[in-house]
C-alpha positions in Angstrom: 0.1 0.0 -0.1 0.9 3.4 -0.2 1.1 6.4 1.5 0.0 9.6 0.1 0.7 12.7 2.4 0.2 15.9 1.3 1.2 18.5 3.8 -0.5 21.8 5.0 -2.5 23.0 7.9 -6.0 22.0 9.2 -8.6 24.8 8.4 -10.6 27.4 6.1 -8.2 29.7 7.7 -5.5 28.2 5.7 -7.3 26.5 2.5 -5.4 28.1 -0.2 -2.8 29.1 0.8 0.8 28.1 -0.4 1.5 26.0 2.9 -1.3 23.9 1.4 -0.8 22.9 -2.0 0.1 19.4 -1.0 -3.5 19.3 1.0 -4.4 20.3 -2.9 -3.1 17.7 -5.0 -4.5 15.3 -2.5 -7.6 16.5 -2.7 -7.4 15.7 -6.4 -6.2 12.8 -6.3 -8.5 11.4 -4.3 -11.0 12.6 -6.2 -9.7 10.6 -9.0 -9.4 8.0 -6.8 -13.4 8.3 -6.1 -12.6 9.0 -2.1 -12.6 11.9 0.5 -10.2 12.5 2.7 -13.2 13.0 5.7 -12.3 10.4 8.0 -9.9 10.9 11.0 -7.3 8.8 11.6 -3.6 9.6 12.7 -4.4 12.9 14.0 -4.9 13.2 10.2 -7.9 13.3 7.5 -7.9 10.1 5.9 -9.3 7.8 3.3 -7.9 4.4 1.2 -8.7 3.7 -1.9 -7.6 2.7 -5.8 -5.6 5.4 -7.4 -5.1 3.6 -10.9 -5.2 0.2 -9.6 -3.1 0.7 -7.2 -3.4 0.1 -3.1 -3.9 4.0 -1.4 -4.1 5.5 1.6 -4.7 9.8 1.3 -3.4 12.0 4.4 -4.4 15.5 5.4 -2.4 15.5 8.8 -4.5 17.9 11.3 -1.3 18.6 13.1 -0.4 21.4 11.5 2.4 21.8 9.8 5.6 21.4 12.0 4.1 18.2 13.3 3.3 16.2 10.1 5.2 13.2 11.5 3.1 12.8 15.0 0.4 11.2 12.5 2.4 9.7 10.0 4.7 8.0 11.8 1.9 5.4 13.1 0.0 5.4 10.0 3.2 3.4 8.7 3.5 1.5 11.5 0.1 0.4 12.2 0.0 -0.6 8.9 3.5 -2.0 8.8 4.3 0.0 6.2 7.7 0.2 4.0 8.7 4.0 4.1 10.3 4.5 0.7 6.0 3.2 0.0 5.7 7.0 1.1 4.9 9.5 -1.2 5.3 13.5 0.0 3.7 16.2 -1.3 4.8 19.7 -0.1 5.1 23.1 -0.7 8.9 24.6 -1.4 10.7 28.2 -0.8 13.0 27.1 -3.2 11.1 26.1 -6.3 9.6 29.0 -8.5 5.9 28.9 -8.5 4.4 26.4 -11.7 7.7 24.2 -11.4 7.1 20.8 -9.7 10.9 18.6 -8.4 10.2 14.9 -7.7 13.1 13.7 -5.3 13.6 10.8 -3.2 15.4 11.3 0.3 17.5 14.2 1.3 17.9 17.1 4.6 14.3 18.4 5.3 15.8 22.0 3.9 14.6 24.3 6.7 10.9 22.8 6.0 9.5 22.0 9.4 7.2 19.7 8.0 9.5 17.6 6.0 12.2 17.8 9.1 8.9 16.5 11.4 8.8 13.2 9.0 12.6 12.8 9.4 11.8 12.3 12.9 9.6 10.0 13.2 9.7 7.6 10.0 12.4 5.4 9.5 14.1 7.2 7.8 14.2 10.0 5.3 14.1 7.5 1.8 10.6 8.5 1.2 9.5 10.0 -1.7 9.2 13.5 -2.3 7.1 15.4 -4.7 7.9 19.4 -4.2 5.6 21.7 -6.3 7.5 25.1 -6.2 5.8 28.4 -4.0 8.2 31.0 -5.2 10.8 33.0 -2.6 9.2 36.2 -0.6 9.7 39.5 -1.8 12.7 40.8 0.8 10.3 42.5 3.2 8.4 39.4 3.9 9.8 36.8 6.7 9.3 33.6 4.9 7.1 32.0 7.7 4.6 34.9 6.7 4.8 34.0 3.1 4.0 30.5 2.9 1.0 31.3 4.8 -0.6 33.9 2.2 -2.9 32.9 -0.7 -1.1 33.1 -4.6 -1.8 36.3 -6.4 -3.9 36.3 -8.7 -1.7 36.2 -11.8 -0.3 32.9 -10.4 -3.2 30.7 -9.8 -3.0 29.5 -13.3 0.3 28.4 -13.1 -0.4 26.9 -9.6 -3.4 25.2 -10.6 -1.5 23.5 -13.5 1.1 22.3 -11.4 -1.4 20.9 -9.2 -2.8 19.0 -11.5 0.6 17.6 -13.0 1.4 16.7 -9.3 -0.7 14.6 -9.2 0.1 13.2 -12.9 3.1 12.6 -10.6 2.0 10.6 -8.2 -0.6 8.5 -10.4 2.9 7.2 -12.9 5.3 6.9 -9.0 2.2 4.2 -7.8 1.6 2.5 -11.0 5.1 2.1 -12.9 7.3 3.6 -10.1 9.6 6.5 -9.2 12.4 6.4 -12.0 9.6 6.4 -14.0 8.0 9.0 -13.2 11.0 11.1 -13.1 11.6 10.1 -16.3 8.8 11.1 -17.2 8.0 14.3 -15.9 12.0 15.3 -16.1 12.1 18.7 -17.4 15.6 20.2 -15.9 17.8 22.7 -17.2 20.9 20.2 -19.0 23.8 21.9 -21.0 21.8 25.3 -21.6 19.0 24.1 -23.1 15.9 26.3 -21.7 13.5 24.1 -20.0 10.6 23.3 -21.5 6.7 22.7 -20.9 4.9 19.5 -20.5 2.7 18.6 -22.9 -0.1 17.9 -20.5 -0.6 21.1 -18.0 1.7 23.7 -19.5 3.4 23.5 -16.6 7.6 23.1 -15.7 8.3 20.3 -14.2 11.7 18.9 -13.1 13.1 15.9 -11.3 16.3 15.0 -9.5 16.8 11.5 -8.0 19.8 12.6 -5.3 19.3 14.1 -1.9 21.5 17.6 -3.2 19.5 20.2 -3.4 
């Protein structure tokens, strides 16, 4: 079974904020699986369903971002799952709005949700789908910035990236991480410009190593 985890904060106050794009992706994936992430277990809103034929446990922790591991760790232990079957979808300040990166393992890069997961999971080798939310303007504290909502002119790119992230997760659970990374690899290489993903129009990048 795959554990599809979206990171974010619960409640309407935080809906549609930059920090909650992971929730958006999980809701979209659950909809594709024909379920609603509404049951309460493991300090999270959860649902279980089949995504493109794969058994998946969808999670939106309600511990608030900084304690996400307190939700995901017990769920993984209860089902005796493997950390390599955990797919975490989260926001990333170091990636431009509308861009996406797939990654296996690595550090937390200052992201408190990842920091908590690394404290409560057996290793850092969980799979990551990182959605760019952009760097804050100079006058903004990053902690405040991630709790802000996207500008109107950014929203189209965000919606495309959310759709692309959901497609990437589907490929991860059906074809494996390596195939998903090959499919969604749009890295700049040798001076070549990144090209938009043909399906969504968003720019997608992938990386295998733990390097940031």
